[in-house]
N, CA, C and O atoms as a CHARMM CRD file, in Angstrom:
* protein
*
  256
    1    1 MET  N      0.84800  -1.17800   0.00000 PROA 1      0.00000
    2    1 MET  CA     0.00000   0.00000   0.00000 PROA 1      0.00000
    3    1 MET  C      0.89900   1.25000   0.00000 PROA 1      0.00000
    4    1 MET  O      1.83300   1.32800   0.79800 PROA 1      0.00000
    5    2 PRO  N      0.63800   2.20700  -0.86300 PROA 2      0.00000
    6    2 PRO  CA     1.46400   3.41900  -0.90900 PROA 2      0.00000
    7    2 PRO  C      1.31100   4.24600   0.36200 PROA 2      0.00000
    8    2 PRO  O      0.26200   4.25300   1.00700 PROA 2      0.00000
    9    3 LYS  N      2.38000   4.93200   0.69400 PROA 3      0.00000
   10    3 LYS  CA     2.36100   5.78900   1.88100 PROA 3      0.00000
   11    3 LYS  C      1.81800   7.16600   1.51900 PROA 3      0.00000
   12    3 LYS  O      1.84300   7.58000   0.36000 PROA 3      0.00000
   13    4 ILE  N      1.33000   7.86000   2.53500 PROA 4      0.00000
   14    4 ILE  CA     0.80500   9.21000   2.35200 PROA 4      0.00000
   15    4 ILE  C      1.86700  10.20600   2.83100 PROA 4      0.00000
   16    4 ILE  O      2.59700   9.93200   3.78400 PROA 4      0.00000
   17    5 THR  N      1.94400  11.33900   2.17700 PROA 5      0.00000
   18    5 THR  CA     2.89900  12.36700   2.58900 PROA 5      0.00000
   19    5 THR  C      2.42400  13.03500   3.87300 PROA 5      0.00000
   20    5 THR  O      1.26400  12.90600   4.26400 PROA 5      0.00000
   21    6 LEU  N      3.32400  13.74000   4.51200 PROA 6      0.00000
   22    6 LEU  CA     2.94700  14.50200   5.71100 PROA 6      0.00000
   23    6 LEU  C      1.82400  15.48400   5.38200 PROA 6      0.00000
   24    6 LEU  O      0.84100  15.58700   6.11600 PROA 6      0.00000
   25    7 LYS  N      1.98000  16.19800   4.27800 PROA 7      0.00000
   26    7 LYS  CA     0.95600  17.15000   3.85800 PROA 7      0.00000
   27    7 LYS  C     -0.35100  16.42800   3.55400 PROA 7      0.00000
   28    7 LYS  O     -1.42100  16.88800   3.95300 PROA 7      0.00000
   29    8 GLY  N     -0.27400  15.31400   2.86100 PROA 8      0.00000
   30    8 GLY  CA    -1.46700  14.53900   2.53200 PROA 8      0.00000
   31    8 GLY  C     -2.20600  14.08500   3.77700 PROA 8      0.00000
   32    8 GLY  O     -3.43500  14.12900   3.82400 PROA 8      0.00000
   33    9 ALA  N     -1.46200  13.64800   4.78300 PROA 9      0.00000
   34    9 ALA  CA    -2.07800  13.22200   6.04000 PROA 9      0.00000
   35    9 ALA  C     -2.78000  14.39500   6.71200 PROA 9      0.00000
   36    9 ALA  O     -3.90000  14.26200   7.20500 PROA 9      0.00000
   37   10 ARG  N     -2.10800  15.54900   6.72800 PROA 10     0.00000
   38   10 ARG  CA    -2.69700  16.74400   7.34900 PROA 10     0.00000
   39   10 ARG  C     -3.97400  17.16300   6.63400 PROA 10     0.00000
   40   10 ARG  O     -4.99600  17.41500   7.27200 PROA 10     0.00000
   41   11 VAL  N     -3.91200  17.23500   5.30800 PROA 11     0.00000
   42   11 VAL  CA    -5.06900  17.66000   4.51200 PROA 11     0.00000
   43   11 VAL  C     -6.20700  16.64900   4.65500 PROA 11     0.00000
   44   11 VAL  O     -7.36500  17.03800   4.80700 PROA 11     0.00000
   45   12 SER  N     -5.88600  15.36300   4.60900 PROA 12     0.00000
   46   12 SER  CA    -6.92000  14.32200   4.75900 PROA 12     0.00000
   47   12 SER  C     -7.61100  14.40300   6.11400 PROA 12     0.00000
   48   12 SER  O     -8.79600  14.09400   6.24400 PROA 12     0.00000
   49   13 ALA  N     -6.84700  14.82500   7.12200 PROA 13     0.00000
   50   13 ALA  CA    -7.42500  14.96100   8.46300 PROA 13     0.00000
   51   13 ALA  C     -8.22800  16.25600   8.61700 PROA 13     0.00000
   52   13 ALA  O     -8.91400  16.45500   9.61900 PROA 13     0.00000
   53   14 GLY  N     -8.13300  17.14000   7.60600 PROA 14     0.00000
   54   14 GLY  CA    -8.93400  18.36000   7.61800 PROA 14     0.00000
   55   14 GLY  C     -8.30800  19.54100   8.34900 PROA 14     0.00000
   56   14 GLY  O     -9.01600  20.46200   8.75600 PROA 14     0.00000
   57   15 TYR  N     -6.98700  19.52400   8.51900 PROA 15     0.00000
   58   15 TYR  CA    -6.31700  20.61400   9.22400 PROA 15     0.00000
   59   15 TYR  C     -5.57900  21.53800   8.26400 PROA 15     0.00000
   60   15 TYR  O     -4.98600  21.09100   7.28200 PROA 15     0.00000
   61   16 THR  N     -5.62400  22.81600   8.55800 PROA 16     0.00000
   62   16 THR  CA    -4.80100  23.78300   7.82900 PROA 16     0.00000
   63   16 THR  C     -3.40200  23.73300   8.44100 PROA 16     0.00000
   64   16 THR  O     -3.19600  23.13400   9.49600 PROA 16     0.00000
   65   17 GLN  N     -2.45400  24.36500   7.76800 PROA 17     0.00000
   66   17 GLN  CA    -1.09900  24.43700   8.32400 PROA 17     0.00000
   67   17 GLN  C     -1.12000  25.17000   9.65800 PROA 17     0.00000
   68   17 GLN  O     -0.41100  24.78400  10.58700 PROA 17     0.00000
   69   18 ARG  N     -1.91000  26.20200   9.75900 PROA 18     0.00000
   70   18 ARG  CA    -2.00300  26.97200  11.00600 PROA 18     0.00000
   71   18 ARG  C     -2.56400  26.10600  12.14100 PROA 18     0.00000
   72   18 ARG  O     -2.05500  26.13900  13.26100 PROA 18     0.00000
   73   19 GLU  N     -3.60700  25.33700  11.84700 PROA 19     0.00000
   74   19 GLU  CA    -4.18600  24.46000  12.87300 PROA 19     0.00000
   75   19 GLU  C     -3.19400  23.37700  13.30300 PROA 19     0.00000
   76   19 GLU  O     -3.07500  23.06900  14.48900 PROA 19     0.00000
   77   20 MET  N     -2.49100  22.81100  12.33900 PROA 20     0.00000
   78   20 MET  CA    -1.50200  21.77600  12.65300 PROA 20     0.00000
   79   20 MET  C     -0.38800  22.36800  13.51100 PROA 20     0.00000
   80   20 MET  O      0.04800  21.75100  14.48200 PROA 20     0.00000
   81   21 ALA  N      0.06600  23.55500  13.15400 PROA 21     0.00000
   82   21 ALA  CA     1.11000  24.21800  13.92800 PROA 21     0.00000
   83   21 ALA  C      0.64800  24.43300  15.37600 PROA 21     0.00000
   84   21 ALA  O      1.39900  24.18300  16.31800 PROA 21     0.00000
   85   22 HSD  N     -0.56600  24.88800  15.53700 PROA 22     0.00000
   86   22 HSD  CA    -1.11000  25.12700  16.87800 PROA 22     0.00000
   87   22 HSD  C     -1.15600  23.82000  17.67200 PROA 22     0.00000
   88   22 HSD  O     -0.73700  23.78400  18.82900 PROA 22     0.00000
   89   23 ARG  N     -1.65400  22.76400  17.06600 PROA 23     0.00000
   90   23 ARG  CA    -1.77300  21.46900  17.75400 PROA 23     0.00000
   91   23 ARG  C     -0.40500  20.89700  18.12900 PROA 23     0.00000
   92   23 ARG  O     -0.27000  20.20500  19.13800 PROA 23     0.00000
   93   24 MET  N      0.61100  21.19000  17.30600 PROA 24     0.00000
   94   24 MET  CA     1.94700  20.65300  17.56600 PROA 24     0.00000
   95   24 MET  C      2.82900  21.60600  18.37500 PROA 24     0.00000
   96   24 MET  O      3.93400  21.23900  18.77400 PROA 24     0.00000
   97   25 GLY  N      2.34900  22.82500  18.61700 PROA 25     0.00000
   98   25 GLY  CA     3.14300  23.78700  19.36000 PROA 25     0.00000
   99   25 GLY  C      4.32400  24.31700  18.55800 PROA 25     0.00000
  100   25 GLY  O      5.38900  24.59900  19.10600 PROA 25     0.00000
  101   26 LYS  N      4.11400  24.44700  17.25200 PROA 26     0.00000
  102   26 LYS  CA     5.15800  24.91100  16.34300 PROA 26     0.00000
  103   26 LYS  C      4.62800  26.09900  15.54300 PROA 26     0.00000
  104   26 LYS  O      3.43800  26.41000  15.59400 PROA 26     0.00000
  105   27 SER  N      5.51000  26.75000  14.81200 PROA 27     0.00000
  106   27 SER  CA     5.06700  27.84800  13.94900 PROA 27     0.00000
  107   27 SER  C      4.56000  27.28600  12.62200 PROA 27     0.00000
  108   27 SER  O      4.90700  26.17100  12.23200 PROA 27     0.00000
  109   28 ARG  N      3.74800  28.06500  11.94800 PROA 28     0.00000
  110   28 ARG  CA     3.25000  27.66700  10.63200 PROA 28     0.00000
  111   28 ARG  C      4.41100  27.49500   9.65500 PROA 28     0.00000
  112   28 ARG  O      4.39400  26.59400   8.81600 PROA 28     0.00000
  113   29 ILE  N      5.40900  28.35100   9.76400 PROA 29     0.00000
  114   29 ILE  CA     6.59000  28.26600   8.89500 PROA 29     0.00000
  115   29 ILE  C      7.30000  26.92400   9.10000 PROA 29     0.00000
  116   29 ILE  O      7.75500  26.30700   8.13700 PROA 29     0.00000
  117   30 THR  N      7.39300  26.47800  10.34100 PROA 30     0.00000
  118   30 THR  CA     8.02000  25.18200  10.62100 PROA 30     0.00000
  119   30 THR  C      7.24100  24.05300   9.96300 PROA 30     0.00000
  120   30 THR  O      7.83800  23.13200   9.40400 PROA 30     0.00000
  121   31 ILE  N      5.91900  24.11400  10.02500 PROA 31     0.00000
  122   31 ILE  CA     5.08100  23.08300   9.39200 PROA 31     0.00000
  123   31 ILE  C      5.32600  23.08900   7.87800 PROA 31     0.00000
  124   31 ILE  O      5.45600  22.02900   7.26600 PROA 31     0.00000
  125   32 ILE  N      5.38700  24.26500   7.28400 PROA 32     0.00000
  126   32 ILE  CA     5.65100  24.36700   5.84200 PROA 32     0.00000
  127   32 ILE  C      6.99700  23.73000   5.51700 PROA 32     0.00000
  128   32 ILE  O      7.10300  22.95800   4.56400 PROA 32     0.00000
  129   33 LYS  N      8.02000  24.04700   6.29800 PROA 33     0.00000
  130   33 LYS  CA     9.35300  23.49700   6.04800 PROA 33     0.00000
  131   33 LYS  C      9.37400  21.97800   6.21500 PROA 33     0.00000
  132   33 LYS  O     10.01400  21.27700   5.43100 PROA 33     0.00000
  133   34 ILE  N      8.68400  21.47100   7.22300 PROA 34     0.00000
  134   34 ILE  CA     8.62100  20.01800   7.43600 PROA 34     0.00000
  135   34 ILE  C      7.94200  19.35000   6.23800 PROA 34     0.00000
  136   34 ILE  O      8.43700  18.35100   5.71500 PROA 34     0.00000
  137   35 GLU  N      6.81800  19.90100   5.81300 PROA 35     0.00000
  138   35 GLU  CA     6.07300  19.30100   4.69000 PROA 35     0.00000
  139   35 GLU  C      6.86400  19.34400   3.38600 PROA 35     0.00000
  140   35 GLU  O      6.77300  18.42800   2.56900 PROA 35     0.00000
  141   36 ASN  N      7.63400  20.40300   3.19500 PROA 36     0.00000
  142   36 ASN  CA     8.39300  20.55100   1.94700 PROA 36     0.00000
  143   36 ASN  C      9.77800  19.92700   2.01600 PROA 36     0.00000
  144   36 ASN  O     10.53100  19.98000   1.04400 PROA 36     0.00000
  145   37 GLY  N     10.12100  19.33600   3.15800 PROA 37     0.00000
  146   37 GLY  CA    11.43300  18.73100   3.30900 PROA 37     0.00000
  147   37 GLY  C     12.55600  19.74300   3.35500 PROA 37     0.00000
  148   37 GLY  O     13.70500  19.40400   3.07300 PROA 37     0.00000
  149   38 LYS  N     12.24400  20.98100   3.70700 PROA 38     0.00000
  150   38 LYS  CA    13.25900  22.03700   3.71600 PROA 38     0.00000
  151   38 LYS  C     13.72100  22.37800   5.12900 PROA 38     0.00000
  152   38 LYS  O     14.42400  23.36700   5.33700 PROA 38     0.00000
  153   39 ASN  N     13.32800  21.56500   6.08600 PROA 39     0.00000
  154   39 ASN  CA    13.80200  21.76900   7.44000 PROA 39     0.00000
  155   39 ASN  C     15.28200  21.41500   7.48200 PROA 39     0.00000
  156   39 ASN  O     15.74500  20.62800   6.65600 PROA 39     0.00000
  157   40 ILE  N     16.01800  21.96300   8.40200 PROA 40     0.00000
  158   40 ILE  CA    17.45000  21.69400   8.49900 PROA 40     0.00000
  159   40 ILE  C     17.69200  20.20600   8.70400 PROA 40     0.00000
  160   40 ILE  O     18.62500  19.64300   8.13200 PROA 40     0.00000
  161   41 LYS  N     16.87200  19.57900   9.50200 PROA 41     0.00000
  162   41 LYS  CA    16.98400  18.13500   9.70800 PROA 41     0.00000
  163   41 LYS  C     15.63000  17.48100   9.47900 PROA 41     0.00000
  164   41 LYS  O     14.60200  18.15700   9.52700 PROA 41     0.00000
  165   42 PRO  N     15.61500  16.17900   9.23200 PROA 42     0.00000
  166   42 PRO  CA    14.33400  15.49800   9.00200 PROA 42     0.00000
  167   42 PRO  C     13.42500  15.59100  10.23100 PROA 42     0.00000
  168   42 PRO  O     13.87500  15.90200  11.33400 PROA 42     0.00000
  169   43 ILE  N     12.15700  15.31900  10.01600 PROA 43     0.00000
  170   43 ILE  CA    11.20600  15.35100  11.12700 PROA 43     0.00000
  171   43 ILE  C     11.66700  14.38200  12.20600 PROA 43     0.00000
  172   43 ILE  O     12.08400  13.26100  11.91200 PROA 43     0.00000
  173   44 SER  N     11.58800  14.82300  13.45600 PROA 44     0.00000
  174   44 SER  CA    12.02600  13.97600  14.56500 PROA 44     0.00000
  175   44 SER  C     10.99400  12.87900  14.82200 PROA 44     0.00000
  176   44 SER  O      9.83300  12.99700  14.43100 PROA 44     0.00000
  177   45 VAL  N     11.43200  11.82600  15.47600 PROA 45     0.00000
  178   45 VAL  CA    10.52800  10.72400  15.80400 PROA 45     0.00000
  179   45 VAL  C      9.37300  11.20800  16.68300 PROA 45     0.00000
  180   45 VAL  O      8.22600  10.85300  16.41200 PROA 45     0.00000
  181   46 PRO  N      9.63400  12.01100  17.73500 PROA 46     0.00000
  182   46 PRO  CA     8.49700  12.50500  18.53100 PROA 46     0.00000
  183   46 PRO  C      7.51300  13.35100  17.70800 PROA 46     0.00000
  184   46 PRO  O      6.30000  13.24500  17.88600 PROA 46     0.00000
  185   47 ASP  N      8.04500  14.19200  16.80400 PROA 47     0.00000
  186   47 ASP  CA     7.16200  15.00500  15.96500 PROA 47     0.00000
  187   47 ASP  C      6.37800  14.13500  14.98600 PROA 47     0.00000
  188   47 ASP  O      5.19800  14.38900  14.74100 PROA 47     0.00000
  189   48 LEU  N      7.02000  13.11700  14.42700 PROA 48     0.00000
  190   48 LEU  CA     6.32000  12.20100  13.52800 PROA 48     0.00000
  191   48 LEU  C      5.21300  11.46500  14.27600 PROA 48     0.00000
  192   48 LEU  O      4.10700  11.30200  13.75900 PROA 48     0.00000
  193   49 ASN  N      5.51300  11.02600  15.48100 PROA 49     0.00000
  194   49 ASN  CA     4.49300  10.34400  16.28900 PROA 49     0.00000
  195   49 ASN  C      3.31900  11.27200  16.58500 PROA 49     0.00000
  196   49 ASN  O      2.16300  10.85200  16.53100 PROA 49     0.00000
  197   50 MET  N      3.61900  12.55100  16.90000 PROA 50     0.00000
  198   50 MET  CA     2.55800  13.52100  17.16700 PROA 50     0.00000
  199   50 MET  C      1.73900  13.76700  15.90500 PROA 50     0.00000
  200   50 MET  O      0.51100  13.83500  15.96500 PROA 50     0.00000
  201   51 TRP  N      2.41400  13.90200  14.75500 PROA 51     0.00000
  202   51 TRP  CA     1.74000  14.12800  13.47200 PROA 51     0.00000
  203   51 TRP  C      0.77300  12.97000  13.20200 PROA 51     0.00000
  204   51 TRP  O     -0.38000  13.17900  12.82400 PROA 51     0.00000
  205   52 ALA  N      1.26600  11.75400  13.40400 PROA 52     0.00000
  206   52 ALA  CA     0.43100  10.57000  13.17700 PROA 52     0.00000
  207   52 ALA  C     -0.76100  10.54800  14.12600 PROA 52     0.00000
  208   52 ALA  O     -1.88100  10.24000  13.71800 PROA 52     0.00000
  209   53 GLN  N     -0.52200  10.87100  15.37500 PROA 53     0.00000
  210   53 GLN  CA    -1.60500  10.88000  16.36000 PROA 53     0.00000
  211   53 GLN  C     -2.66600  11.92300  16.00700 PROA 53     0.00000
  212   53 GLN  O     -3.86200  11.64100  16.08100 PROA 53     0.00000
  213   54 ILE  N     -2.23800  13.10700  15.62900 PROA 54     0.00000
  214   54 ILE  CA    -3.16800  14.18600  15.29900 PROA 54     0.00000
  215   54 ILE  C     -3.98100  13.84400  14.05100 PROA 54     0.00000
  216   54 ILE  O     -5.18700  14.08900  14.00300 PROA 54     0.00000
  217   55 THR  N     -3.31500  13.27400  13.04000 PROA 55     0.00000
  218   55 THR  CA    -3.99400  13.00500  11.76700 PROA 55     0.00000
  219   55 THR  C     -4.67800  11.65000  11.72000 PROA 55     0.00000
  220   55 THR  O     -5.40800  11.35000  10.77600 PROA 55     0.00000
  221   56 LYS  N     -4.44300  10.82400  12.74600 PROA 56     0.00000
  222   56 LYS  CA    -5.04600   9.48900  12.84000 PROA 56     0.00000
  223   56 LYS  C     -4.51300   8.51800  11.77500 PROA 56     0.00000
  224   56 LYS  O     -5.19800   7.56800  11.39300 PROA 56     0.00000
  225   57 PHE  N     -3.29100   8.76600  11.30400 PROA 57     0.00000
  226   57 PHE  CA    -2.61500   7.83800  10.40000 PROA 57     0.00000
  227   57 PHE  C     -1.55400   7.09900  11.20500 PROA 57     0.00000
  228   57 PHE  O     -1.02200   7.63900  12.17500 PROA 57     0.00000
  229   58 GLY  N     -1.24400   5.87000  10.81100 PROA 58     0.00000
  230   58 GLY  CA    -0.16900   5.15300  11.45300 PROA 58     0.00000
  231   58 GLY  C      1.17100   5.72900  11.02600 PROA 58     0.00000
  232   58 GLY  O      1.31700   6.20400   9.89900 PROA 58     0.00000
  233   59 VAL  N      2.14300   5.68900  11.91600 PROA 59     0.00000
  234   59 VAL  CA     3.48300   6.17700  11.60400 PROA 59     0.00000
  235   59 VAL  C      4.01800   5.48000  10.35500 PROA 59     0.00000
  236   59 VAL  O      4.65500   6.10800   9.51000 PROA 59     0.00000
  237   60 ASP  N      3.75800   4.18700  10.24600 PROA 60     0.00000
  238   60 ASP  CA     4.25000   3.41500   9.09000 PROA 60     0.00000
  239   60 ASP  C      3.52800   3.76700   7.79200 PROA 60     0.00000
  240   60 ASP  O      3.98900   3.39700   6.71200 PROA 60     0.00000
  241   61 ASP  N      2.41100   4.47300   7.88100 PROA 61     0.00000
  242   61 ASP  CA     1.64900   4.85600   6.69400 PROA 61     0.00000
  243   61 ASP  C      2.09100   6.20400   6.12800 PROA 61     0.00000
  244   61 ASP  O      1.68200   6.58700   5.03200 PROA 61     0.00000
  245   62 ILE  N      2.93800   6.92900   6.88800 PROA 62     0.00000
  246   62 ILE  CA     3.34700   8.27700   6.48800 PROA 62     0.00000
  247   62 ILE  C      4.74500   8.24000   5.88200 PROA 62     0.00000
  248   62 ILE  O      5.67800   7.67700   6.45400 PROA 62     0.00000
  249   63 GLN  N      4.85800   8.84500   4.72700 PROA 63     0.00000
  250   63 GLN  CA     6.14800   8.97300   4.03600 PROA 63     0.00000
  251   63 GLN  C      6.83300  10.24300   4.49700 PROA 63     0.00000
  252   63 GLN  O      6.24300  11.32200   4.45200 PROA 63     0.00000
  253   64 CYS  N      8.07200  10.12300   4.94000 PROA 64     0.00000
  254   64 CYS  CA     8.81900  11.30200   5.41900 PROA 64     0.00000
  255   64 CYS  C      9.92700  11.66600   4.46500 PROA 64     0.00000
  256   64 CYS  O     10.65700  12.62700   4.70500 PROA 64     0.00000
C-alpha cells in the first residue's frame, strides 16, 4: 500500500497548516518546512508520532 505524505495526512485529516502548527506547538513556517522537506533536519521521531496521532494515520503509513 502506498504511503501518504505529511501534507497529505494533514489535509486528509482536515487541518490547515495553522491548525496543525497550533496542535503541535510549532510555527506555521516550521510546518511548511517540514512538509516541503526544507527543514534543516528530518522530522524527529516525537514530531512524527505527534503528526500521526493528530492526523489518525499510522506512523508506518506516512512517508517522510
